[in-house]
C-alpha positions, 0 to 999 in steps of 0.5 A: 502570471500564475496559472490556474490549476484544478485538482480533481477529486480522488478516485479508487484504483483498487479496493482492498479486501475488508478485514475480519472483525474479531472479539478483540476489536476491529481488524486492521491494515498494515501497509509498507514500502517494498525494497529489493536487495542486491548481492552487495547489500545495497537496497533499492526501493521498488514500485510495489506496495505490500498490504497485510490484512489482520496479519493473515494475508499479504497482498502486493500491489504494483503502484507504477 
């Protein structure tokens, strides 16, 4: 028998600052994963998310 699952509407955990609109168009966000690197060269994915806004400010959010 299949169980009934209900998915609730998403909600905002953290609001990002608004980008600046310049003469060349609207501002933009760039988001990427964060990786740590050990001495032996191995990369490990971290639980943070980095967000650049207009190429000026970088914010790091812990998404754990």
